[in-house]
ZAMARGU-4260 file (C-alpha; in steps of 0.2 Angstrom, whole numbers, plus 5000, padded with zeros to 4 digits):
<rodrens>
0) 4934/4960/5046 | 4935/4945/5034 | 4929/4947/5016 | 4913/4939/5011 | 4916/4920/5004
5) 4921/4919/4988 | 4926/4902/4982 | 4931/4908/4963 | 4946/4916/4971 | 4962/4906/4974
10) 4967/4904/4993 | 4984/4912/4996 | 4997/4905/5007 | 4993/4908/5025 | 5010/4918/5027
15) 5004/4930/5014 | 4987/4932/5024 | 4997/4934/5039 | 5007/4948/5031 | 4994/4957/5021
20) 4976/4960/5026 | 4968/4970/5013 | 4952/4979/5015 | 4937/4972/5005 | 4929/4989/5004
25) 4945/4995/4994 | 4942/4982/4981 | 4924/4988/4979 | 4929/5006/4978 | 4940/5002/4964
30) 4927/4993/4955 | 4916/5009/4955 | 4929/5019/4945 | 4931/5004/4932 | 4913/4999/4929
35) 4903/5005/4915 | 4887/5011/4923 | 4872/4999/4920 | 4860/5014/4921 | 4868/5022/4906
40) 4857/5029/4893 | 4854/5018/4878 | 4863/5023/4861 | 4859/5019/4843 | 4870/5005/4838
45) 4885/5012/4828 | 4881/5030/4833 | 4888/5041/4846 | 4872/5051/4846 | 4861/5049/4862
50) 4844/5044/4858 | 4829/5045/4870 | 4833/5039/4887 | 4828/5021/4891 | 4832/5014/4909
55) 4841/4998/4908 | 4842/4994/4926 | 4832/4983/4936 | 4830/4973/4953 | 4838/4957/4954
60) 4835/4953/4973 | 4826/4960/4988 | 4833/4958/5006 | 4821/4963/5019 | 4814/4979/5012
65) 4830/4983/5002 | 4833/4981/4984 | 4849/4975/4976 | 4850/4982/4957 | 4857/4975/4941
70) 4869/4989/4941 | 4875/4985/4959 | 4878/4967/4953 | 4888/4972/4938 | 4899/4984/4948
75) 4902/4968/4959 | 4907/4958/4945 | 4919/4971/4939 | 4927/4971/4956 | 4930/4953/4955
80) 4939/4953/4938 | 4949/4969/4943 | 4954/4960/4960 | 4959/4945/4949 | 4969/4956/4937
85) 4978/4966/4950 | 4983/4949/4959 | 4990/4942/4942 | 4977/4928/4942 | 4967/4921/4927
90) 4949/4919/4929 | 4944/4901/4928 | 4926/4900/4934 | 4912/4902/4922 | 4903/4919/4921
95) 4887/4911/4928 | 4896/4905/4943 | 4904/4921/4946 | 4888/4930/4945 | 4879/4919/4957
100) 4894/4922/4970 | 4894/4940/4967 | 4875/4941/4971 | 4877/4931/4987 | 4890/4943/4992
105) 4878/4957/4990 | 4865/4949/4999 | 4876/4945/5013 | 4880/4963/5015 | 4863/4968/5015
110) 4858/4955/5029 | 4872/4962/5040 | 4866/4980/5037 | 4848/4974/5040 | 4853/4966/5056
115) 4862/4981/5062 | 4847/4993/5059 | 4836/4980/5067 | 4847/4982/5082 | 4847/5002/5082
120) 4866/5002/5078 | 4871/5019/5072 | 4884/5025/5059 | 4887/5043/5060 | 4889/5054/5046
125) 4906/5062/5053 | 4913/5044/5053 | 4907/5041/5036 | 4914/5057/5030 | 4931/5053/5037
130) 4931/5035/5030 | 4925/5041/5013 | 4939/5055/5012 | 4952/5041/5017 | 4946/5028/5004
135) 4945/5042/4990 | 4963/5047/4994 | 4968/5029/4993 | 4960/5029/4975 | 4970/5045/4970
140) 4986/5037/4976 | 4982/5022/4967 | 4980/5032/4950 | 4994/5044/4954 | 4985/5061/4954
145) 4968/5068/4955 | 4968/5072/4937 | 4972/5054/4931 | 4957/5048/4942 | 4946/5061/4934
150) 4950/5054/4917 | 4947/5037/4922 | 4930/5042/4930 | 4925/5051/4914 | 4930/5036/4903
155) 4916/5027/4914 | 4904/5041/4912 | 4906/5047/4930 | 4911/5062/4940 | 4922/5064/4956
160) 4905/5068/4965 | 4898/5052/4958 | 4912/5043/4966 | 4910/5052/4983 | 4892/5047/4983
165) 4895/5030/4979 | 4909/5028/4992 | 4898/5035/5006 | 4886/5021/5003 | 4900/5008/5002
170) 4908/5014/5018 | 4892/5016/5028 | 4888/4998/5024 | 4906/4992/5029 | 4904/5001/5046
175) 4887/4993/5049 | 4895/4977/5045 | 4909/4979/5057 | 4897/4983/5072 | 4887/4967/5068
180) 4902/4956/5067 | 4909/4964/5083 | 4894/4961/5093 | 4888/4943/5086 | 4903/4935/5078
185) 4920/4939/5087 | 4912/4934/5104 | 4911/4915/5096 | 4929/4914/5091 | 4942/4908/5104
190) 4960/4902/5099 | 4968/4889/5109 | 4987/4887/5110 | 4986/4870/5103 | 4977/4876/5087
195) 4991/4889/5085 | 5004/4875/5086 | 4994/4864/5073 | 4993/4878/5062 | 5012/4880/5063
200) 5016/4861/5060 | 5004/4861/5046 | 5011/4876/5037 | 5029/4876/5043 | 5036/4871/5026
205) 5029/4887/5019 | 5037/4899/5032 | 5048/4911/5024 | 5066/4912/5029 | 5074/4927/5036
210) 5086/4937/5024 | 5104/4932/5022 | 5115/4944/5031 | 5133/4951/5027 | 5147/4958/5039
215) 5157/4970/5029 | 5172/4982/5032 | 5176/4997/5021 | 5189/5010/5016 | 5182/5026/5008
220) 5193/5036/4997 | 5186/5053/4994 | 5192/5065/4980 | 5202/5079/4986 | 5202/5096/4979
225) 5217/5106/4972 | 5229/5113/4984 | 5224/5131/4982 | 5206/5127/4984 | 5210/5116/5000
230) 5221/5131/5007 | 5205/5142/5006 | 5195/5128/5014 | 5207/5127/5029 | 5206/5145/5032
235) 5187/5145/5032 | 5188/5130/5045 | 5200/5140/5056 | 5188/5154/5057 | 5173/5142/5061
240) 5183/5133/5074 | 5188/5150/5082 | 5170/5155/5083 | 5165/5140/5091 | 5179/5140/5104
245) 5175/5158/5108 | 5158/5151/5114 | 5147/5156/5098 | 5133/5144/5097 | 5134/5131/5083
250) 5117/5138/5077 | 5124/5156/5075 | 5140/5150/5068 | 5131/5139/5054 | 5120/5155/5050
255) 5135/5165/5046 | 5147/5154/5038 | 5138/5138/5031 | 5136/5137/5012 | 5122/5124/5013
260) 5104/5126/5010 | 5099/5126/5028 | 5111/5141/5033 | 5096/5152/5036 | 5089/5140/5049
265) 5105/5139/5059 | 5111/5124/5049 | 5096/5114/5055 | 5095/5098/5044 | 5081/5090/5054
270) 5076/5072/5059 | 5081/5058/5048 | 5079/5039/5049 | 5094/5027/5046 | 5096/5024/5028
275) 5087/5040/5023 | 5103/5052/5023 | 5112/5054/5006 | 5130/5049/5013 | 5133/5033/5023
280) 5149/5042/5030 | 5138/5056/5037 | 5126/5043/5043 | 5139/5033/5051 | 5147/5049/5060
285) 5130/5053/5068 | 5127/5035/5074 | 5144/5035/5081 | 5146/5052/5090 | 5139/5057/5107
290) 5123/5068/5107 | 5128/5086/5110 | 5144/5086/5102 | 5152/5093/5086 | 5160/5081/5074
295) 5178/5085/5065 | 5176/5089/5047 | 5169/5076/5035 | 5172/5075/5018 | 5158/5070/5005
300) 5155/5075/4987 | 5145/5089/4992 | 5160/5097/5001 | 5166/5098/5020 | 5153/5094/5034
305) 5154/5099/5052 | 5140/5090/5062 | 5131/5095/5078 | 5121/5080/5085 | 5106/5087/5093
310) 5097/5070/5099 | 5096/5052/5093 | 5084/5038/5096 | 5086/5020/5090 | 5080/5025/5073
315) 5082/5043/5069 | 5095/5057/5072 | 5091/5076/5072 | 5106/5087/5069 | 5114/5103/5062
320) 5127/5105/5050 | 5140/5118/5043 | 5143/5114/5024 | 5157/5121/5016 | 5156/5119/4996
325) 5172/5112/4988 | 5175/5112/4969 | 5180/5094/4963 | 5187/5092/4945 | 5186/5076/4935
330) 5205/5076/4937 | 5203/5075/4957 | 5190/5062/4954 | 5202/5051/4943 | 5216/5054/4956
335) 5204/5047/4970 | 5199/5033/4959 | 5218/5027/4956 | 5221/5030/4975 | 5207/5018/4979
340) 5214/5005/4966 | 5230/5006/4974 | 5223/5001/4991 | 5213/4987/4983 | 5230/4980/4977
345) 5238/4982/4994 | 5223/4972/5002 | 5223/4959/4989 | 5242/4956/4991 | 5239/4952/5009
350) 5240/4968/5019 | 5229/4970/5034 | 5213/4977/5029 | 5210/4985/5045 | 5227/4994/5046
355) 5225/5000/5028 | 5207/5007/5034 | 5216/5017/5048 | 5229/5024/5036 | 5219/5027/5020
360) 5200/5029/5025 | 5191/5045/5024 | 5177/5038/5034 | 5179/5043/5052 | 5164/5033/5058
365) 5173/5017/5053 | 5191/5021/5052 | 5195/5018/5070 | 5187/5002/5070 | 5197/4995/5056
370) 5184/5000/5043 | 5170/4990/5051 | 5153/4994/5045 | 5143/4980/5053 | 5131/4967/5049
375) 5116/4970/5036 | 5102/4962/5028 | 5103/4963/5008 | 5090/4976/5008 | 5098/4987/5019
380) 5112/4989/5007 | 5113/5000/4992 | 5110/4992/4975 | 5129/4996/4971 | 5135/4988/4987
385) 5124/4973/4984 | 5129/4971/4966 | 5148/4972/4971 | 5146/4959/4984 | 5136/4947/4975
390) 5145/4930/4972 | 5160/4935/4984 | 5167/4923/4997 | 5171/4930/5015 | 5189/4938/5015
395) 5188/4944/4997 | 5189/4963/4993 | 5179/4972/4980 | 5186/4984/4966 | 5181/5002/4970
400) 5162/5005/4971 | 5158/5024/4965 | 5146/5030/4978 | 5138/5046/4984 | 5151/5050/4996
405) 5167/5043/4986 | 5175/5027/4981 | 5171/5013/4993 | 5182/4997/4995 | 5172/4983/5003
410) 5179/4968/5012 | 5167/4953/5015 | 5170/4947/5033 | 5156/4935/5034 | 5140/4929/5025
415) 5126/4921/5035 | 5113/4911/5027 | 5095/4917/5031 | 5088/4906/5045 | 5070/4900/5048
420) 5059/4910/5060 | 5056/4901/5076 | 5040/4896/5082 | 5040/4909/5096 | 5045/4923/5083
425) 5029/4919/5073 | 5018/4914/5087 | 5007/4931/5087 | 5006/4932/5068 | 5000/4914/5068
430) 4987/4917/5082 | 4980/4931/5072 | 4979/4920/5056 | 4971/4906/5065 | 4959/4920/5073
435) 4954/4926/5056 | 4951/4908/5049 | 4940/4904/5063 | 4931/4921/5062 | 4927/4919/5044
440) 4920/4902/5047 | 4909/4909/5061 | 4904/4923/5050 | 4898/4910/5037 | 4887/4901/5050
445) 4880/4917/5056 | 4875/4922/5039 | 4865/4906/5037 | 4856/4911/5052 | 4852/4928/5045
450) 4845/4920/5029 | 4833/4911/5040 | 4828/4927/5049 | 4825/4940/5035 | 4815/4940/5019
455) 4825/4936/5003 | 4819/4936/4986 | 4828/4933/4971 | 4822/4939/4955 | 4822/4929/4938
</rodrens>
């Protein structure tokens, strides 16, 4: 549902509107926390001692038979200021104009609620409680913790229970309003294809471009342990290999031999999305290997991993692992760094990068493909990779990049500028934006009709 009309707030780019439809109710809820209650007990100036209670609230308007209190209006004004501050905008309108527009918004909400009740529309308590709980949780998330929210409430003279009571009223009104809009306003709105095209032509210069993309290859050099440590690892790997060859399940083998934290769960790591795993080497292997297969040993800074891919979809993998811890010393790390720099010098001297990857890379997922990692948008790469590739030309090779899995040597194969989105790619989003604009216009006209249908009195 569109927000009530508010001319004092700047109109954002239509592309911003298409990308982010905020709930007006959430802004109201935030203001409840920040506003100083207008019904607070009066205090003696300069004293913190409470004197005899004196009610400072009053009625500022009546809609149908419902009163709008001064405290309601003050909270709405606080909402406006908070929204502007959150958006990083300065307030340019005078307080008198803001006060009038906020009063108009409260009147419009009362009109919509009055129409809903006249039509016998019902908002159930269960729905209100569910929506209130969600709204309150958003507030807790906004402040970080429940304790932080409680402190802010106390600063405004409120308790968490006060907040819940006020939230329920706001949520109930919003649900009534949505029902009225659904019944009376949405049927008036129809979006034609030519309107969507006209919207695109009017705003196409504001269309954001797609992100630039880079195609990269890599050679990974992993620090190798001392010979005696590696001999012990080889013995363990031989025992694990025999266990699997003898028909022992991967789950049972992991339970017996894995040194990782998930050994008690049969090595089950669980389901992860692409980009969420700590090591790109592990990730590359899991997306390259067939489902149901067991990987060869893979080196990372955590140790030696043997993976079993349980299942995979377009975005996630589910797997088990056997992890053998390996002690890596600073001497081992320096040796790997030196070895990586030697590979860089060979590549910059003109040796074929794909051949170097096959010979030197410890990344089994890309080694057999000449080190090719693929094509990525900037935000899909780690900050270290982005920094290393910044300003590079296709064909150039980076210095070794210290990453979680080892030392990465990156070669930029191609850099493609971000292209503009086509009309077809944006059509659905533009249609929604045009619909929202027309819905807001029709809502404004409908509110004019309601003003003529219900009693409204503005108090001086």
